[in-house]
VOVEX-596490 format. One record per atom (N, C-alpha, C): residue in one letter; x, y negated, z negated. Coordinates in pm, whole numbers, plus 50000, padded with zeros to 5 digits. Layout:
N
AXYZ;...
end
This chain:
240
M535520479087567;M535800467387483;M536630457087559;E537670461787631;E538540452687703;E537800445687815;A536740451887868;A536040446287983;A535270433687947;V534820432487822;V534000421087782;V534750407887795;P535920406087730;P536650393587746;P537170391787888;E537420402787958;E537880401688096;E536780395388180;I535530399988162;I534420394288238;I534230379688202;Q534410376388074;Q534310362488032;Q535380354188100;Q536560359888110;Q537650352588172;Q537450351588323;L536900361888383;L536660361888527;L535690350788567;T534730347888478;T533710337888510;T533960324688441;K535100323188379;K535370311288300;K535430298588384;D535720299788513;D535910287988597;D534630283388664;K533510290088637;K532260286088699;K531900271588669;P532000266888541;P531680252888515;P532590243288590;T533870246788601;T534830238188672;T534440236888818;F534150248088882;F533850247489024;F532440242189051;Y531570243088954;Y530270236288967;Y530480221288968;K531380216688882;K531700202488877;K532350197989008;I533260206389061;I533920203189187;I532910202789301;W531980212489303;W530950212889407;W530040200689397;K529700196989276;K528790185789255;K529430172589300;K530740170989273;K531430158689311;K531970159189453;G532050171289509;G532570172789645;G534060170389654;S534760172189542;S536200169789541;S536840177489426;V538070182389449;V538790189289342;V539480179289250;E539400166389287;E540070155889211;E541540159589191;Q541970159989065;Q543370163289037;Q543560177088975;F542530185388984;F542660198988932;F543730206489011;S544570213788941;S545680220689004;S545280234589054;P545770238789173;P545490252189224;P546470262589170;I547540258089107;I548600267189065;I548100278188970;P547270274988871;P546780285688782;P546020296488858;Y545230292588958;Y544460302289036;Y545390310789122;L546400304289179;L547370311589259;L548190321189173;A548540316689053;A549290325188960;A548470337388920;T547190335188894;T546310346088855;T546090355788971;L545990350489091;L545810358889210;L547000368489225;L548210363289214;L549400371689224;L549440381789111;N549090377388993;N549070386088877;N548110397888897;C546930394788951;C545940405288977;C546440415189081;M547060410089187;M547580418889292;M548620428489235;L549510423189151;L550550431589091;L549960442289000;W548950438388919;W548380448088827;W547540458588899;V546900454789009;V546180464789089;V547170474889144;F548300469989194;F549340478789246;F549900487689135;Y550100481789018;Y550620489388902;Y549690500788865;G548380498488873;G547420508488828;G547060518988931;L547550517689052;L547250527689155;L547880541189120;P547240552189160;P547780565589129;P549190567889183;I549560560989290;I550900562989347;I551980556089264;V551560547489171;V552520540389085;V552380544988941;H551220542488881;H550990545988740;H549630552788728;P549580565988736;P548310573388734;P547500570988607;H546200573888618;H545280573088503;H545160558788449;S545100549088539;S544950535088497;S543740528788567;L542630535988564;L541420531388633;L540920517988582;L540970515888451;L540490503288394;L541320491588443;V542620493588452;V543520483088499;V543190479288643;V543000489288727;V542700486888869;V541330480388885;T540340485288814;T538970480388829;T538850465688791;I539330462288673;I539180448488624;I540010438888707;N541220442788741;N542050433888821;N541560432888965;G540890443489013;G540280442889146;G539160432689148;I538350432489042;I537290422489031;I537910408589022;G538970407588944;G539650394788930;G540200389889063;L540710398889142;L541270395489273;L540200389389363;V539010395289360;V537900390189441;V537470376289393;L537320374789261;L536860362089207;L537890350889228;E539160353989210;E540180343789232;E540220339589379;S539940348889468;S539880345589610;S538730335989638;I537600338189570;I536450329189585;I536780315389532;Y537440314889415;Y537820301989357;Y538750294389450;L539720301389507;L540660294889597;L539980290189725;F539020297889774;F538260293689891;F537550280589864;M536940279489747;M536250267089710;M537240255589695;Y538420258789642;Y539430248389628;Y539830243089766;F540070252089859;F540430247889995;F539300239890059;L538080243590027;L536920237090087;L536770222490043;Y537100219789915;Y536860206389861;Y538140198489832;S539270203389879;S540530196189856;S540880187389975;T541820178289954;T542290169790064;T543250177790151;K543580172390267;K544480179390358;K545840181990293;Q546350172190222;Q547650173790156;Q547580184490048;Q546530184389968;Q546360194389863;Q546210208289925;R545460208990035;R545200221790101;R546490227890157;L547300219690221;L548550224590279;L549510229390171;R549560222090062;R550460225989952;R550030239389893;A548730241089870;A548240253689815;A548420265189914;L548260262190043;L548410272490146;L549840277890151;K550810269090133;K552220273290133;K552470283290020;F551930280289903;F552090289389789;F551400302689817;L550200302189875;L549440314189902;L550160323390002;V550670317690110;V551400325390209;V552650331690148;A553360323890065;A554560328989999;A554220340689907;E553100339789837;E552670350589747;E552370363389826;L551650361989936;L551270373690015;L552500380390075;M553460372390122;M554700377890177;M555500384990068;F555540378889951;F556260384889838;F555620398089798;M554290398489792;M553590410689753;M553820421789854;A553790418389982;A554020428390087;A555440434090076;L556400425590045;L557780429890029;L557940439389911;I557290435989800;I557370444289680;I556790458189706;V555630458689769;V554980471489798;V555870480089887;A556430473889991;A557290481290084;A558530486690015;L559170478389934;L560400482689867;L560140493489763;V559100491789684;V558800501589578;V558450515189637;L557610515289738;L557160527989795;L558280535189871;N559220527489924;N560280533690004;N561550536889924;L561790529189816;L563030531189741;L562830538689610;C561640538189556;C561350545189430;C560490557389461;H560940568989424;H560270581289467;H559570588889355;T559590583589233;T558870590189123;T557960580089055;H556950585388985;H556040576588913;H556780568488807;K557730574588743;K558480567888637;K559250555888692;Q559910557888806;Q560670546888867;Q559750535688913;R558650539288978;R557710529189027;R557050521688913;T556690528888808;T556080522488691;T557040512488628;L558300516188619;L559300507388558;L559480494588639;V559650495988770;V559900484188856;V558690474988860;V557530480688890;V556320472488900;V555920467188762;G556140475088658;G555820470588523;G556620458588482;I557910458488515;I558760446988483;I558270434488555;L557890436188681;L557370424788757;L556060419788696;C555210428988653;C553940425188590;C554170417488461;V555150421788384;V555470414888259;V555930400588290;F556820399288386;F557370386088420;F556290376688471;F555520381088571;F554520372288630;F553280370788542;G553000381188460;G551900379788366;G552210369288261;T553450368988217;T553880358888121;T553840345088184;C554280344188309;C554230331388381;C552800326488395;M551890335688421;M550490331988437;M549910326588307;Y550200333588198;Y549710328988069;Y550350315488032;A551570313188079;A552270300788045;A551930289388140;S551160292488245;S550860282188345;S550170269788289;P549380270788180;P548750258688126;P549700249888044;L550960253788028;L551850245987943;L551990231587991;S552040229588123;S552160215888175;S550920207788141;V549760214488143;V548520207588109;V548480204787958;M549010214087879;M549060211787735;M549910199487703;R551000197887776;R551840186087757;R551070173387795;M550290174287904;M549490162887946;M548430159387841;V547860169787779;V546860167487674;V547490159687558;I548700163487520;I549390156687410;I549720142287448;E550190140387571;E550590126987615;E549390117587628;T548270122787680;T547090114387703;T546100114687587;K546330123987492;K545420125787379;K544000128587429;S543910136587536;S542620140187596;S542660154587643;S541620162287612;S541550176287654;S540640178087775;R540430167287850;R539510167287964;R539790178588063;Y541070180588095;Y541420190588197;Y541870203788136;M541520206188011;M541810218987947;M540520224187884;P539640230287965;P538320234687918;P538400244487801;F537490242687707;F537470251187588;F537230265787621;Y536240268687707;Y535890282487734;Y536990289987807;L537770282987886;L538900289287953;L539960293287851;S540240284187759;S541220287087655;S540740298587566;L539450298687535;L538890309287452;L538970322687525;A538660322687655;A538710334987734;A540140340387740;N541110331487758;N542510335887762;N542930342187629;F542500335987520;F542840340987388;F542230354887364;L540920356287388;L540250369087367;L540790379887459;N541100375787582;N541640385287679;N542990390687631;G543830381587583;G545130385787533;G545040394887413;V544120391687322;V543950399787201;V543480413887235;C542460414887322;C541910428087355;C542880436787433;W543610430687527;W544570438687602;W545790442387518;T546090434187419;T547160437787326;T546750450087246;A545490450287201;A544970461987129;A544990474387218;Y544580472587344;Y544580483787440;Y546000489287458;A546960480187471;A548350484187493;A548910491687372;L548530487487252;L548990494187131;L548420508287122;I547160509787162;I546520522987157;I547160532487258;H547470527287377;H548020535787483;H549550535187490;F550150527687400;F551620526587395;F552200522187530;D551590511887588;D552050506687717;D552740493187693;L554070493487692;L554850481487662;L554670470687768;F554450474787893;F554310465188001;F553020457087987;I552010462687929;I550760455387904;I550860447387774;L551590452887678;L551680446587546;L552400433087549;I553550432587614;I554380420387609;I553670407987662;P553180407987788;P552560395787839;P551270392187768;N550500402287727;N549230399387661;N549400394987517;G550440400087452;G550750395187317;G551120380487322;L551970376887419;L552330362787437;L551110354687479;G550260360787561;G549050353787606;G548120350587491;A548010359787396;A547160357287280;A547690345487198;L549020344987183;L549620333887108;L549430320487180;L549630320587313;L549440308287390;L547980304087391;G547070313887399;G545650310687396;G545250304387264;A545810309487154;A545530303887022;A546060289487013;S547240287087071;S547820273587067;S546970263887149;Q546380268687260;Q545510260087340;Q544250256387263;L543690265987191;L542490263287112;L542770253187001;I543930254586939;I544310245186834;I544480231286892;L545130230487007;L545350217587073;L544030211287114;Y543120219587166;Y541810214587206;Y541080208487086;G541140215586972;G540490210486853;G541090197486803;C542410196086818;C543080183986771;C542690171686852;Y542440173386983;Y542190161887070;Y540760161187123;Y539880169587071;Y538500169687121;Y537810156287099;N537920150886979;N537210138486946;N537750126287022;S539010127087062;S539600115587132;S539450116687284;T538790127387331;T538600129287475;T537400121387524;P537600112287621;P536480104487676;P535490113687745;K534200111087726;K533170118787793;K533010113387935;D532490121888025;D532350118088165;D531570105088184;N530480103688107;N529650091888125;N530260079388061;D531380081187991;D532050069687931;D533210064988017;Q533500072588122;Q534670069388202;Q534310062288330;K535130052988368;K534980046288496;K535910053188594;P535570052688723;P536380059588824;P537860056588816;K538220044088791;K539640040388789;K540350045188664;A539560049588568;A540190054088443;A540350069188442;E540070075388556;E540150089988565;E541550094888534;L541650105288455;L542950110988421;L543590116888544;Q544830113588570;Q545560118888684;Q546420130488639;L546010142488674;L546740154388635;L547690158588746;P548970159888719;P549910163988822;P549630178188869;M549900180788995;M549710194289048;M550750203488985;S550300213788915;S551220222788846;S550740237188851;A551460247788766;A550990261688756;A550000263488643;S545630372888362;S545100371388213;S544110386088312;S546500379688483;S545910389688560;S544620392088502;V543910390788583;V542810396188512;V543320409888493;A544550410088481;A545210422588466;A545710422588329;P546250433588287;P546750433688154;P547950424988153;G548100414588137;G549260406688145;G548800393588188;G547730392888213;G547400380288246;G546170377888296;G544990346688383;G544390341288405;G544200335888447;P542660309988637;P543140301788599;P542310300088567;T542530284388669;T541950275588575;T542160261188606;D541750253288524;D541870238988537;D543190235688474;G544110243188501;G545360241688435;G545540253888348;H544770264488375;H544900276488292;H545070288388382;A545530298688327;A545660310888399;A544690321088350;V544420330888424;V543500341288385;V544130354588402;N543700363588340;N544370376488334;N543390387688352;F543670396388442;F542780407688462;F543590420388451;R543500427688350;R544340439588340;R543870449888435;
end
């Protein structure tokens, strides 16, 4: 059951990147949601490994798929972004990889039981999973200010909402607080995005109604496909 919304969320960015490929430019789409989701997936894969939290095959599998897909999305972003955009995203990516390597080294060397490792990595997953789900907040503010949902795709918001709901149900069944907290918040944030989208859908200019100079300028800002978390065009994705 949990795999269905996860797969929807994993492929939610296909329309966005088709648009980017067609125009040959990322325009003002932010890489932060994709970077946030990438880190989230790495943490949840680590959390689900037998050396940290045994019997979490679903968590590892779905977040492993998410890790691959987010890497593809980021590759396309680098391919069609400007030099300045590329360098900025690269700095974040390098920082994430260094941070992840540090976490793995510290946990494996300082924590010697499954309980200790689960606690440490679980807390990190909760924190970054929540950050990932909250990454579209800056875009939500932009939607309110511009009265346009252009850069907040409906299917991404729907995927985040369904993902949060299903992983919340999974966490309740398995009594996993580390999965419950970020995904419960993710479900609430996903619902708020859907409500916001509905409020401003009619006032959003269609592509064929817009002139190049009237293009919305979205500031560069921040469903794991992990239990805790998603991007996006200003959204995060979560792969448990």
